[in-house]
Steps between C-alpha positions, in 0.01 A plus 500: 500500500609373840603836645163650405323218683724556804424873507126441450498257790708730722399867460728599786798363309394700193470824694825441686677433171352821358639699792841335468507565125403863561782546750756358257372710210486806725868458582577500127274801440710695749797446269304601189357814664845610612708406195280539194487883512879508539540264207272722290698810594830331411355392165381854424844640584669253266257584221551875550878457498478293182283761327735777612802305380673507837622209712259396777579655836388201707781355706283268711467131406198404293185459709239232439230329702744217575834683527652608724358274774287664769714693745482764771501844334692641797794262544474274194450183710368225272168375631516127573213262428398478867491880515267516201202301630192720448386682817660245736856615430399861562349405835797280596749776412278753679494715190876552482787387276685209661837656410478876559174512702359769271121510519318316220193674362175336619373548147658170394297273731191716443519439124553128563199491731285702260586269211415196712161643605401603146611161367274332755209728406536401133505130589197541728314681222575271206612172658694250291422639156649654189386837632728459800791398279486830310361724776802436723758645255265795444481560875877479543549731204260755649687498832826563314357774278331679790812513715737594217262782403477608863880517524593639160181603315584241236284213373740269312382380159691177566226409750184674380521415128548121544213496750281683248571232239431224753162661569416500129604134471285410801201654325535241222400238759241716676678486835391848611330653196447439129741603225290787366462657844872455566610665175257788544603526866871522419440774243249687717723478806795654322308764306285615791797600715686631195210738433493611865876557480470715187209705635680561829815607318303739280324651801797530736814461292603215731506123464258348751613138455741283306461264207554209735159574654339471154656157451400384847134585439524336157632192679189489718278548197667199338453286811149595610337662196388855436200455730720521811706805404258752661513302825880494502531870418245594766668292771846630408385862488319476834797331669742755353284796601447375856861404566635810327278727708598317818873528425473871416294577813748314722796670332649179360465607138547849360219655301583517129753214515396218260374180659532173304166367376626149423471363856134604517429343161674181614292479819180565304599236244557237769164583660341455158677166455359364825166678545437678168177326392351529850581872518350564157185308594469692828535833318234405245262401781558829681444690177179307438634357176489136605 
């Protein structure tokens, strides 16, 4: 195809396009991260009201990813197209609403920038390939899951379950692993954390994690195969332990308060996507097994 030939002849154009695509997708992810938990909560309230046989108490208009249009949460000013250009609009407006001058959280451009950088990393790793075509939605989904879990301690099934099925479908074509490894990986990923959850609850009477974490690890098992689950769990556990200790020591997180595990799993999963085989090979060499 012509556009493939153009990108192959001009790597700079390919990488610039990857960054631009990442910025655009990152702007949309900001909407998903903010609105999807609210949409889930509204849906749960409607279901509870229906089961209880009472009229729903919601008086606010229905919320979706498209409606109402993006607006300032302080004054309701509708954000115009020129005010919604990723990163640039934030810099031009100096981080403030153009109408009421309320400060805009720097989190929005940071998420846009993060999405752009991770998109570029995927393109650099896999080039113009089928792996890139499916790895990009996985990466964007992981960003969304990690930040929603960080905010709300929820990992929406509407994101994780479709990605799990995509991973299983990819295994039919051997994009990242074979079908047998993917099926075993999905089952092992879910059951391993489920067993840890049950043992922890028996020992302490508390729930150490949520079912969303089981599904997220199952997702990685479907994408990469059971062979990479130990690597992902080790990386996530180390990152969680180090950051948790640092936050407790610095007084930014109270001891005994639950910390979401999903963001650490998501980071470990992305590392596995990009460098998984190399990390496994390095570990086997260090252990004298290769």
